[in-house]
VEXDREN-2710 file (C-alpha; in Angstrom, 1 decimal):
% VEXDREN-2710
k/r/px/py/pz
1/MET/-2.6/-28.5/6.4
2/LYS/-6.1/-27.1/6.2
3/LYS/-8.1/-27.0/9.4
4/LEU/-11.8/-27.4/9.0
5/LEU/-13.4/-25.2/11.6
6/ILE/-16.8/-25.5/10.0
7/PHE/-18.9/-23.5/12.5
8/ILE/-16.4/-20.7/12.9
9/PHE/-15.9/-20.6/9.2
10/THR/-19.6/-20.3/8.5
11/ILE/-19.9/-17.3/10.8
12/ALA/-16.8/-15.6/9.4
13/LEU/-17.8/-16.3/5.8
14/THR/-21.2/-14.7/6.4
15/THR/-19.6/-11.7/8.1
16/SER/-17.0/-11.4/5.3
17/CYS/-19.6/-11.5/2.6
18/VAL/-21.8/-8.9/4.4
19/GLN/-18.8/-6.5/4.7
20/VAL/-18.1/-6.7/1.0
21/LYS/-21.7/-6.3/0.1
22/GLU/-22.1/-3.3/2.4
23/ALA/-19.1/-1.7/0.7
24/ALA/-20.5/-2.4/-2.7
25/ALA/-23.8/-0.8/-1.6
26/ARG/-21.9/2.2/-0.5
27/GLN/-20.4/2.4/-4.0
28/THR/-23.8/2.0/-5.6
29/ASN/-25.0/5.0/-3.8
30/VAL/-22.1/7.3/-4.3
31/ALA/-23.7/9.1/-7.2
32/THR/-26.4/10.5/-4.8
33/ASN/-23.8/11.7/-2.3
34/THR/-23.1/15.4/-2.9
35/THR/-19.8/15.4/-1.1
36/TYR/-18.2/12.2/-2.4
37/TRP/-18.4/10.0/-5.5
38/GLN/-16.4/7.3/-7.2
39/GLN/-16.6/5.5/-10.5
40/HIS/-17.5/1.8/-10.8
41/ILE/-16.4/-0.9/-13.2
42/SER/-17.1/-4.5/-14.0
43/TYR/-14.6/-6.6/-15.9
44/ALA/-15.3/-9.8/-17.8
45/MET/-12.1/-11.2/-19.3
46/ASP/-11.2/-14.5/-21.1
47/ILE/-7.6/-15.1/-22.0
48/ASP/-5.8/-18.0/-23.6
49/VAL/-2.1/-18.3/-22.7
50/ALA/0.5/-19.8/-25.0
51/VAL/3.2/-20.5/-22.4
52/GLU/5.9/-21.6/-24.9
53/LYS/5.7/-18.2/-26.7
54/HIS/5.1/-16.2/-23.5
55/GLN/2.0/-14.7/-25.2
56/TYR/-1.7/-14.6/-24.7
57/LYS/-4.9/-13.4/-26.4
58/GLY/-7.7/-11.9/-24.6
59/THR/-11.3/-10.6/-24.8
60/GLN/-12.5/-8.0/-22.4
61/GLN/-15.9/-6.6/-21.7
62/VAL/-16.1/-3.6/-19.4
63/VAL/-19.2/-2.0/-17.9
64/TYR/-18.2/1.4/-16.7
65/THR/-20.5/3.5/-14.6
66/ASN/-20.0/7.3/-14.5
67/ASN/-20.9/8.3/-11.0
68/SER/-19.2/11.7/-11.4
69/PRO/-21.2/14.9/-12.0
70/ASP/-19.3/15.3/-15.3
71/GLU/-20.0/14.3/-18.8
72/LEU/-17.1/12.2/-20.2
73/THR/-16.0/12.5/-23.8
74/LYS/-12.9/10.3/-23.5
75/VAL/-11.7/7.4/-21.4
76/TYR/-8.2/6.0/-20.9
77/TYR/-6.7/2.6/-20.2
78/HIS/-3.3/1.7/-18.8
79/LEU/-1.2/-0.8/-20.9
80/TYR/1.5/-1.4/-18.4
81/PHE/3.4/-4.1/-20.3
82/ASN/4.3/-1.6/-23.0
83/ALA/6.8/-0.1/-20.5
84/PHE/9.1/-3.1/-21.0
85/GLN/10.4/-2.1/-24.4
86/PRO/13.7/-0.3/-25.3
87/GLY/13.1/3.4/-25.5
88/SER/10.1/3.5/-23.2
89/GLN/9.8/6.1/-20.5
90/MET/10.6/3.5/-17.9
91/ASP/13.7/2.5/-19.8
92/VAL/15.0/6.0/-20.4
93/ARG/14.2/7.1/-16.8
94/SER/16.2/4.2/-15.4
95/LEU/19.1/5.1/-17.7
96/ASN/19.2/8.7/-16.6
97/ILE/18.4/8.7/-12.9
98/ILE/21.6/9.0/-10.8
99/ASP/20.6/6.0/-8.6
100/PRO/18.7/3.5/-10.7
101/ASP/16.8/0.6/-9.2
102/ALA/19.1/-2.3/-9.2
103/ARG/16.4/-4.5/-10.6
104/VAL/15.9/-2.3/-13.6
105/ARG/19.2/-0.5/-14.4
106/ASP/19.8/-0.8/-18.2
107/ARG/18.0/-4.2/-18.6
108/ILE/15.0/-2.9/-20.6
109/SER/17.3/-1.4/-23.2
110/LYS/18.8/-4.8/-23.8
111/LEU/15.6/-6.8/-24.3
112/ASN/15.3/-8.8/-27.5
113/ALA/12.0/-8.9/-29.5
114/ASP/10.9/-12.1/-27.8
115/GLU/11.7/-10.7/-24.3
116/ILE/9.9/-7.3/-24.5
117/GLY/6.4/-6.8/-23.1
118/TYR/3.4/-5.4/-24.9
119/ILE/-0.4/-5.2/-24.9
120/LYS/-1.9/-4.6/-28.4
121/VAL/-5.5/-3.6/-28.6
122/ASN/-6.9/-5.0/-31.9
123/SER/-10.5/-3.7/-31.6
124/LEU/-12.6/-1.7/-29.3
125/LYS/-16.3/-1.0/-29.3
126/GLN/-18.5/1.4/-27.3
127/ASN/-22.0/-0.1/-26.9
128/GLY/-21.4/-2.3/-29.9
129/ALA/-20.0/0.4/-32.3
130/ALA/-16.3/0.7/-33.2
131/VAL/-14.7/3.6/-31.4
132/PHE/-11.5/5.6/-32.2
133/TYR/-8.5/4.8/-30.0
134/GLU/-4.8/5.4/-30.0
135/THR/-1.9/3.8/-28.1
136/VAL/0.5/6.3/-26.6
137/GLY/3.2/4.5/-24.7
138/THR/1.5/2.9/-21.7
139/ILE/-1.8/4.7/-22.2
140/LEU/-4.6/3.9/-24.5
141/GLU/-6.5/7.1/-25.4
142/VAL/-10.2/6.5/-26.4
143/THR/-12.4/9.2/-28.0
144/LEU/-16.0/8.3/-27.4
145/ASN/-18.6/8.2/-30.1
146/THR/-21.1/9.7/-27.7
147/PRO/-20.4/11.2/-24.3
148/VAL/-21.1/9.2/-21.1
149/LYS/-23.4/11.4/-19.1
150/ALA/-23.5/11.6/-15.3
151/GLY/-25.1/8.5/-13.9
152/GLU/-24.9/6.6/-17.1
153/SER/-23.2/3.2/-17.8
154/VAL/-21.4/2.3/-20.9
155/THR/-20.1/-1.1/-22.2
156/PHE/-16.7/-1.5/-23.9
157/ASP/-15.8/-4.7/-25.8
158/MET/-12.1/-5.2/-26.6
159/LEU/-9.9/-7.8/-28.3
160/PHE/-6.3/-7.7/-27.4
161/ASP/-3.1/-9.8/-27.5
162/ALA/0.0/-9.4/-25.4
163/GLN/3.5/-10.7/-24.7
164/ILE/4.8/-11.3/-21.2
165/PRO/8.2/-9.5/-20.7
166/LEU/11.2/-11.1/-19.1
167/GLN/10.7/-10.3/-15.5
168/ILE/12.4/-7.0/-14.6
169/ARG/10.0/-5.1/-12.3
170/ARG/7.1/-6.7/-10.5
171/SER/5.6/-8.5/-13.6
172/GLY/6.9/-10.9/-16.1
173/ARG/8.1/-14.4/-16.9
174/ASP/11.0/-16.4/-15.5
175/ASN/12.0/-14.4/-12.5
176/LYS/15.4/-14.9/-10.8
177/GLU/14.0/-17.8/-8.7
178/GLY/12.5/-19.6/-11.7
179/VAL/8.9/-18.7/-11.2
180/ALA/7.3/-19.0/-14.7
181/LEU/4.6/-16.3/-14.6
182/SER/4.2/-13.3/-12.3
183/MET/1.1/-11.6/-13.9
184/ALA/0.5/-8.2/-12.5
185/GLN/-0.6/-5.2/-14.5
186/TRP/-1.2/-7.7/-17.3
187/TYR/-4.6/-6.5/-18.7
188/PRO/-5.9/-3.2/-20.2
189/LYS/-6.9/-1.4/-17.1
190/MET/-9.3/1.5/-17.0
191/ALA/-7.7/4.7/-15.6
192/GLU/-9.2/6.3/-12.6
193/TYR/-11.3/9.5/-12.9
194/ASP/-12.1/11.3/-9.7
195/PHE/-12.7/14.8/-8.3
196/GLU/-9.2/15.7/-9.5
197/GLY/-9.9/14.5/-13.1
198/TRP/-8.2/11.7/-15.0
199/HIS/-5.1/9.9/-13.6
200/THR/-3.0/8.8/-16.6
201/PRO/0.7/8.9/-15.6
202/PRO/3.0/6.9/-17.8
203/TYR/4.2/3.7/-16.1
204/ILE/7.9/4.1/-15.1
205/ALA/8.0/1.5/-12.3
206/ARG/6.2/3.3/-9.5
207/GLU/2.8/2.4/-8.3
208/PHE/-0.9/2.4/-9.1
209/HIS/-4.4/3.8/-8.8
210/GLY/-7.5/2.0/-10.0
211/VAL/-11.3/2.0/-10.2
212/TRP/-13.3/0.0/-7.6
213/GLY/-15.3/-2.8/-9.2
214/ASP/-15.8/-6.5/-9.9
215/PHE/-13.8/-9.0/-11.9
216/ASP/-14.9/-12.1/-13.8
217/VAL/-11.8/-13.8/-15.2
218/LYS/-11.2/-17.0/-17.1
219/ILE/-7.6/-18.1/-17.8
220/SER/-6.8/-21.0/-20.1
221/ILE/-3.3/-22.4/-19.6
222/ASP/-1.4/-25.7/-19.9
223/LYS/-2.9/-28.1/-17.4
224/GLU/0.3/-28.7/-15.5
225/TYR/0.4/-25.1/-14.3
226/VAL/-0.8/-24.2/-10.8
227/LEU/-2.4/-20.7/-10.4
228/GLY/-3.0/-18.4/-7.5
229/GLY/-3.8/-14.8/-7.0
230/THR/-6.8/-12.5/-6.8
231/GLY/-10.4/-13.8/-6.6
232/TYR/-12.3/-17.0/-5.7
233/LEU/-11.9/-20.0/-7.9
234/GLN/-15.3/-21.0/-9.3
235/ASN/-14.5/-24.4/-10.7
236/PRO/-12.1/-26.2/-8.3
237/GLN/-13.4/-29.6/-9.2
238/GLU/-12.3/-29.1/-12.8
239/ILE/-8.8/-27.9/-11.7
240/GLY/-7.5/-29.9/-8.8
241/HIS/-4.0/-28.8/-7.7
242/GLY/-5.1/-28.6/-4.1
243/TYR/-8.1/-26.3/-4.6
244/GLU/-10.8/-29.0/-4.8
245/ASP/-12.9/-30.2/-1.9
246/VAL/-11.6/-33.8/-1.5
247/SER/-15.1/-34.9/-0.4
248/LYS/-16.3/-34.4/-4.0
249/ALA/-15.3/-36.2/-7.1
250/LEU/-13.0/-34.4/-9.5
251/ASN/-14.3/-33.6/-13.0
252/ILE/-11.0/-32.6/-14.7
253/PRO/-11.5/-32.4/-18.5
254/ASN/-9.2/-34.5/-20.6
255/THR/-7.6/-31.6/-22.5
256/GLU/-4.2/-30.1/-22.9
257/LYS/-5.3/-26.9/-21.1
258/LEU/-7.5/-26.1/-18.2
259/THR/-9.6/-23.0/-17.8
260/TRP/-9.3/-21.4/-14.3
261/TYR/-12.4/-19.3/-13.6
262/PHE/-12.1/-16.6/-10.9
263/LYS/-14.5/-14.0/-9.5
264/ALA/-13.3/-11.1/-7.4
265/PRO/-15.9/-8.8/-5.9
266/ASN/-15.2/-5.2/-5.0
267/VAL/-11.5/-4.9/-5.7
268/HIS/-9.5/-2.4/-7.9
269/ASP/-7.0/-4.8/-9.4
270/PHE/-6.4/-8.4/-10.4
271/MET/-3.2/-10.4/-10.2
272/TRP/-2.3/-14.0/-10.9
273/ALA/0.8/-16.1/-10.9
274/ALA/1.5/-19.6/-12.4
275/ASP/4.1/-22.2/-12.3
276/PRO/4.1/-26.0/-13.0
277/ASN/6.1/-26.6/-9.8
278/TYR/4.1/-24.8/-7.2
279/GLN/3.4/-26.4/-3.8
280/HIS/0.0/-25.3/-2.6
281/ASP/-0.8/-25.2/1.1
282/ILE/-3.9/-23.8/2.8
283/LEU/-4.3/-22.7/6.4
284/THR/-7.7/-21.7/7.7
285/THR/-7.6/-19.1/10.4
286/ALA/-9.7/-19.1/13.5
287/THR/-12.0/-16.6/11.9
288/GLY/-12.5/-18.7/8.8
289/ILE/-10.2/-17.0/6.3
290/ASP/-8.3/-19.3/4.0
291/LEU/-4.6/-18.4/3.7
292/HIS/-3.1/-19.9/0.5
293/PHE/0.6/-20.4/0.2
294/LEU/2.1/-21.1/-3.3
295/TYR/5.9/-21.7/-3.5
296/LYS/8.3/-23.8/-5.6
297/LYS/8.6/-27.4/-4.6
298/ASP/12.3/-27.5/-5.5
299/LEU/13.4/-24.8/-3.1
300/ALA/16.4/-25.7/-0.9
301/VAL/15.3/-27.6/2.3
302/LYS/16.0/-24.6/4.5
303/PHE/13.7/-22.4/2.3
304/LEU/11.0/-25.0/2.2
305/GLN/11.0/-25.0/6.0
306/ASN/10.8/-21.3/6.2
307/TRP/7.6/-21.4/4.0
308/LYS/6.1/-23.9/6.4
309/ASP/7.0/-21.8/9.4
310/LEU/5.6/-18.7/7.8
311/GLN/2.1/-20.0/7.7
312/SER/1.0/-19.7/11.3
313/LYS/2.8/-16.4/11.6
314/THR/0.8/-15.1/8.6
315/ALA/-2.4/-16.0/10.5
316/ASP/-1.0/-13.9/13.4
317/LEU/-0.5/-11.0/11.1
318/MET/-4.1/-11.3/9.8
319/THR/-5.4/-11.2/13.3
320/TYR/-3.2/-8.2/14.3
321/TYR/-4.1/-6.0/11.3
322/SER/-7.8/-6.9/11.6
323/ALA/-7.7/-5.9/15.3
324/HIS/-5.7/-2.7/14.9
325/VAL/-7.0/-1.3/11.6
326/GLY/-10.2/-3.1/10.6
327/ALA/-11.6/-6.5/9.9
328/TYR/-10.4/-8.2/6.7
329/PRO/-13.5/-8.4/4.5
330/TYR/-12.6/-11.2/2.0
331/LYS/-12.7/-15.0/2.4
332/GLN/-9.1/-15.6/1.4
333/TYR/-5.6/-14.2/1.1
334/SER/-2.7/-15.7/-0.8
335/VAL/1.1/-15.4/-0.3
336/ILE/2.8/-16.4/-3.6
337/GLN/6.4/-16.8/-4.6
338/GLY/7.1/-14.6/-7.6
339/GLY/7.9/-11.1/-8.7
340/ASP/11.2/-9.4/-7.7
341/GLY/10.9/-8.6/-4.0
342/GLY/7.5/-7.9/-2.6
343/MET/4.4/-6.3/-4.0
344/GLU/0.9/-6.1/-2.9
345/TYR/-2.2/-6.9/-5.0
346/ALA/-5.9/-7.6/-4.5
347/MET/-6.3/-10.4/-1.9
348/ALA/-2.7/-11.6/-2.5
349/THR/1.0/-10.7/-2.6
350/LEU/3.9/-11.7/-4.7
351/ILE/7.2/-12.1/-2.8
352/THR/10.5/-13.7/-3.6
353/GLY/10.9/-16.9/-1.6
354/GLU/14.6/-17.7/-1.2
355/ARG/15.0/-15.8/2.0
356/LYS/16.0/-16.3/5.6
357/PHE/12.9/-16.7/7.8
358/GLY/13.2/-13.2/9.3
359/SER/13.3/-11.7/5.8
360/LEU/10.4/-13.9/4.5
361/PHE/8.3/-13.0/7.5
362/GLY/9.2/-9.3/7.2
363/VAL/8.3/-9.0/3.5
364/THR/5.0/-10.9/4.1
365/ALA/4.2/-8.6/7.1
366/HIS/4.8/-5.5/5.0
367/GLU/2.9/-6.7/1.9
368/MET/-0.1/-8.1/3.8
369/ALA/-0.3/-4.7/5.6
370/HIS/-0.8/-3.1/2.2
371/THR/-4.2/-4.9/2.1
372/TRP/-5.3/-2.2/4.5
373/PHE/-3.2/0.8/3.4
374/GLN/-3.8/1.4/-0.3
375/PHE/-5.9/-1.6/-1.1
376/LEU/-8.9/-1.2/1.2
377/LEU/-7.9/2.4/2.0
378/ALA/-7.3/3.1/-1.7
379/SER/-5.3/6.3/-1.7
380/ASN/-3.7/7.4/-4.9
381/GLU/-0.3/5.9/-4.3
382/SER/1.2/7.7/-7.4
383/LYS/0.4/11.1/-5.8
384/HIS/0.6/10.2/-2.2
385/PRO/3.0/7.2/-1.9
386/TRP/3.6/8.1/1.8
387/MET/0.0/7.2/2.7
388/ASP/0.6/3.8/1.1
389/GLU/4.2/2.8/2.0
390/GLY/4.5/4.9/5.1
391/PHE/1.3/3.7/6.9
392/THR/2.1/0.2/5.9
393/SER/5.6/0.5/7.4
394/TYR/4.1/1.9/10.6
395/ILE/1.6/-0.9/11.2
396/SER/3.9/-3.8/10.0
397/ASN/6.7/-2.6/12.2
398/LYS/4.4/-2.8/15.2
399/ALA/3.1/-6.2/14.2
400/GLU/6.6/-7.7/13.6
401/ASN/7.8/-6.3/17.0
402/LEU/4.9/-8.0/18.8
403/ILE/4.6/-11.3/16.9
404/LEU/8.3/-12.0/16.8
405/GLU/8.8/-10.6/20.4
406/GLU/11.6/-8.4/19.2
407/GLY/11.2/-6.1/22.2
408/ARG/12.2/-2.9/20.3
409/GLU/11.3/0.2/22.3
410/ASN/10.9/2.1/19.1
411/PRO/10.2/-0.2/16.2
412/HIS/10.3/2.8/13.8
413/ALA/13.9/3.8/14.6
414/GLY/15.1/2.8/11.2
415/SER/12.7/5.3/9.6
416/TYR/14.1/8.1/11.7
417/LYS/17.6/7.2/10.7
418/GLY/16.7/7.2/7.0
419/TYR/14.9/10.5/7.3
420/ASN/17.9/12.1/9.0
421/TYR/20.1/10.7/6.2
422/VAL/18.3/12.6/3.4
423/VAL/18.0/15.8/5.4
424/LYS/21.7/15.9/6.3
425/ASN/22.7/15.1/2.7
426/ASN/20.3/17.7/1.2
427/MET/18.4/15.1/-0.7
428/GLU/14.9/15.6/0.8
429/GLU/11.9/16.5/-1.3
430/PRO/8.4/17.3/0.0
431/LEU/5.9/14.4/0.3
432/THR/3.6/16.2/-2.1
433/THR/6.1/15.3/-4.9
434/HIS/4.5/12.9/-7.4
435/ALA/6.1/9.4/-7.0
436/ASP/7.4/9.6/-10.6
437/ARG/9.0/13.0/-10.2
438/TYR/11.5/12.6/-7.3
439/LYS/15.0/13.4/-8.4
440/THR/16.4/10.2/-6.9
441/ASN/15.1/6.8/-6.0
442/THR/16.7/7.4/-2.6
443/ALA/14.6/10.5/-2.0
444/TYR/11.5/8.7/-3.1
445/SER/12.1/5.7/-0.9
446/ILE/12.9/7.6/2.3
447/ALA/10.0/10.1/1.8
448/SER/7.5/7.3/1.1
449/TYR/8.6/4.7/3.5
450/SER/10.4/6.5/6.3
451/LYS/8.9/10.0/6.4
452/GLY/5.4/8.5/5.7
453/ASN/5.9/6.2/8.6
454/ILE/7.1/9.0/10.9
455/PHE/3.9/10.9/10.0
456/LEU/2.0/8.4/12.2
457/SER/4.7/7.5/14.8
458/GLN/5.4/11.2/15.4
459/LEU/1.7/11.8/15.6
460/GLU/1.7/9.6/18.7
461/TYR/4.0/12.2/20.2
462/VAL/1.6/15.0/19.2
463/ILE/-1.8/13.6/20.0
464/GLY/-1.0/10.5/22.0
465/ALA/-0.7/6.8/21.0
466/GLN/-4.2/6.0/22.1
467/ASN/-5.7/8.7/19.8
468/VAL/-3.6/7.5/16.9
469/ALA/-4.8/3.9/17.4
470/LYS/-8.4/5.2/17.5
471/GLY/-7.8/7.4/14.6
472/LEU/-6.6/4.5/12.4
473/LYS/-9.8/2.6/13.1
474/LYS/-12.0/5.6/12.4
475/TYR/-10.0/6.1/9.1
476/PHE/-10.8/2.5/8.1
477/THR/-14.4/2.7/9.1
478/ASP/-15.0/6.0/7.2
479/PHE/-12.8/5.4/4.1
480/SER/-12.4/1.7/3.4
481/PHE/-13.5/0.8/-0.2
482/LYS/-13.0/4.4/-1.1
483/HIS/-10.2/6.7/-2.3
484/PRO/-9.0/8.7/0.8
485/THR/-6.8/11.8/0.5
486/PRO/-4.3/13.2/3.0
487/ASN/-7.0/15.5/4.4
488/ASP/-9.0/12.4/5.3
489/ILE/-6.4/10.9/7.6
490/LYS/-5.9/14.3/9.2
491/ARG/-9.6/14.7/9.8
492/SER/-9.9/11.2/11.3
493/MET/-7.2/12.0/13.8
494/GLU/-8.7/15.4/14.5
495/LYS/-12.1/13.9/15.2
496/VAL/-10.9/11.3/17.7
497/SER/-8.4/13.7/19.5
498/GLY/-10.2/17.0/19.3
499/ILE/-6.8/18.5/18.4
500/HIS/-6.3/20.8/15.3
501/LEU/-3.8/19.2/12.9
502/ASP/-3.9/21.3/9.7
503/TRP/-0.5/22.7/10.7
504/TYR/1.0/19.2/11.0
505/LEU/-0.3/18.0/7.7
506/ASN/1.1/21.1/6.0
507/GLU/4.5/21.2/7.6
508/TRP/5.3/17.5/7.5
509/THR/3.9/16.7/4.0
510/GLN/3.9/19.9/2.0
511/THR/7.3/21.4/3.1
512/THR/10.8/20.3/3.9
513/HIS/10.8/22.3/7.1
514/THR/12.8/20.4/9.8
515/ILE/12.3/20.1/13.5
516/ASP/15.1/21.3/15.8
517/TYR/14.4/22.3/19.4
518/GLY/17.1/23.0/22.0
519/VAL/17.4/23.7/25.7
520/LYS/18.9/27.2/25.5
521/SER/19.6/27.9/29.2
522/VAL/18.8/26.9/32.8
523/GLU/19.3/29.4/35.5
524/GLY/18.1/28.4/38.9
525/LYS/14.4/27.6/38.4
526/GLU/14.2/29.4/35.0
527/ILE/14.2/27.2/31.9
528/THR/14.5/28.6/28.4
529/ILE/13.7/26.5/25.3
530/GLU/14.4/27.6/21.7
531/ARG/13.0/26.6/18.3
532/VAL/15.9/26.4/15.9
533/GLY/14.2/24.6/13.0
534/ALA/11.3/26.0/11.0
535/MET/8.7/23.3/11.9
536/PRO/6.9/24.0/15.2
537/MET/5.9/21.2/17.5
538/PRO/4.5/20.7/21.0
539/ILE/7.3/19.9/23.5
540/ASP/7.7/17.2/26.1
541/LEU/10.3/18.0/28.8
542/GLU/11.7/15.9/31.6
543/VAL/13.1/18.1/34.3
544/THR/15.4/16.7/37.0
545/TYR/15.6/18.9/40.1
546/THR/18.7/19.3/42.3
547/ASP/17.0/17.2/45.0
548/GLY/16.9/14.2/42.6
549/SER/13.1/14.4/41.9
550/ILE/11.8/14.4/38.4
551/GLU/8.9/16.3/36.9
552/ASN/7.6/16.0/33.3
553/PHE/6.1/19.0/31.4
554/ASN/4.0/19.3/28.3
555/ILE/4.0/22.5/26.3
556/PRO/1.2/22.4/23.7
557/LEU/1.5/24.1/20.4
558/ARG/-1.0/27.0/20.4
559/MET/-2.3/26.0/16.9
560/MET/-3.3/22.6/18.3
561/ARG/-6.1/24.3/20.4
562/GLY/-5.7/21.5/22.9
563/ASN/-3.2/19.0/24.2
564/LYS/-2.7/15.2/24.2
565/PRO/-3.7/13.0/27.1
566/THR/-0.7/13.0/29.4
567/SER/0.2/12.7/33.1
568/ALA/2.8/15.5/32.6
569/THR/2.3/19.0/34.0
570/ILE/0.6/21.0/31.2
571/ILE/1.9/24.6/31.0
572/GLU/1.2/27.6/28.8
573/ASP/1.0/26.8/25.1
574/TRP/3.6/28.1/22.7
575/GLY/2.8/30.3/19.7
576/TRP/4.7/29.1/16.7
577/ALA/6.1/32.5/15.7
578/TYR/8.0/32.9/19.0
579/PRO/11.4/31.4/18.7
580/ILE/12.0/31.4/22.5
581/TYR/9.9/30.0/25.4
582/SER/10.7/30.4/29.0
583/PHE/9.0/29.2/32.2
584/THR/9.8/28.9/35.9
585/ALA/9.9/25.5/37.5
586/ALA/8.9/24.7/41.1
587/LYS/12.5/24.0/42.3
588/LEU/16.1/24.4/41.4
589/VAL/16.8/22.6/38.2
590/GLN/19.7/20.1/37.6
591/SER/18.9/19.0/34.0
592/VAL/16.4/19.4/31.2
593/THR/15.7/16.9/28.4
594/ILE/13.5/17.4/25.4
595/ASP/11.5/14.3/24.2
596/LYS/12.8/11.3/25.9
597/SER/10.5/9.1/23.8
598/ASN/12.5/10.0/20.6
599/LEU/9.3/10.0/18.6
600/MET/9.8/13.7/17.6
601/ALA/11.9/13.8/14.4
602/ASP/14.4/16.4/15.8
603/ILE/17.3/16.5/13.4
604/ASN/19.8/17.6/16.1
605/SER/19.7/15.7/19.3
606/GLU/22.9/17.3/20.7
607/ASN/21.0/20.4/22.0
608/ASN/18.1/18.4/23.4
609/ARG/19.6/18.1/26.8
610/LEU/21.3/20.5/29.2
611/GLU/22.7/19.7/32.6
612/VAL/23.7/22.4/35.0
613/LYS/27.4/22.0/35.9
END
């Protein structure tokens, strides 16, 4: 179902390539930037898959450039598949947490020898000379022969072999829907080193942080398998399976295996999936981006139809995110059946496919939105999962509401409900908690998805929806292809709004202070508001007078040093230390209501309205 929009495609392809090249150029120059730098890596990998054994052997050459001002005496790799072994930290964590992930539970502890996962490094060389290394759980610790100085590049050559675990969490073989291979976190991946130092947390099922770079990957696998994932296929005429240009003759070798050759420029991860029974469809968007869809041919008829119906809606999503955050910079994106729910990767996502249409569209909307929040805006989602999951929830909620014409006044209402749940049940932990260190999965999920979402939706209440929309675009312009921090999103919003937001970032992300404002009293024209909760906020009030007329007021928070754009009557600002605020209205007051938009996450709505009896 590929539409050949040749002229449009040529323009879009040129624009896309320019965007990626410009981003790469920014990375090349980071070493000369005194305020920001990031490392760079180039991977060349060649793997041979033995599908009947669920194993593969690999060679890897890495060219690592140290753009930091520091001399490095060690480097580290992630060996994620090692987590899928009885006794691993992922296994023990799942056995001890009070609310284990239903997909993991005690399954790792029960794996047999041919079901576990592993990555075994057999040799490693630094610039051609053997180097000392040690495997410690999911981390490979490498002591360098000679330090890598600031501005230097070093080459590492590795031989490794691996076993693909039974699919439990994200990666693995033979998932519950019968997809043969979901290959995420499958290769020895260099750990990130940034201004905070090395990031080497053990893998216990949370999320990731990686080095920006380029991938050159060759995968040899039985010829009946169809592959999809990260990167541009370099040899489609040798592969077929719907990737080839039908105007050219195929040149498929007469062998038992085919070698799929991919290149992926300027990404920080590489995923692929494979199954002998994949259907492969391609839809080209109006801007020339190829959307690939790979799903099982033997799905029930109702599910097959859902995958067909999904395709035009996915194009709508691409249009929405590009317009509201920033232009998608690559030439393709793939939606692939696999994994254990939904998980985002470079230029692609893995999602389970046996879903009702609403669910299939919803998971695609969320995972595709991750292309912007955490992939292109590559925050450290282990340390700041709320910037990843929360911002993704925010923009995907808006996209779903528009594209499916749901008509929800507040598409984020579910996030407010989840946040109130953890607060009222004393389960809340601050957003600064490392993703691995939350006491419960519930607290992690609500913090990351719900409270992270509210960070932006509530910011609409603080600085105005237009400013938040402008701030997201500025955030993308300034920090795409980089590793932004919480302060960066705050500064983007400050720059477009002119409003000071240090207090907001601190209160909402670094504490568990709650918001609770109430209408304390109304006496004639005199209105008194009280701050009951610890977190201060600006206040929107709707005042109904006894003559039936309505006037809206905005009380800025003094620390904001300004106010949002509003048609409301702006009155004297409120210093946070004062628990009581009073003012005199123009006429006799009948009722007062705090925040009719319900965008402020006030934990007690019962005191938000007072009507004079």
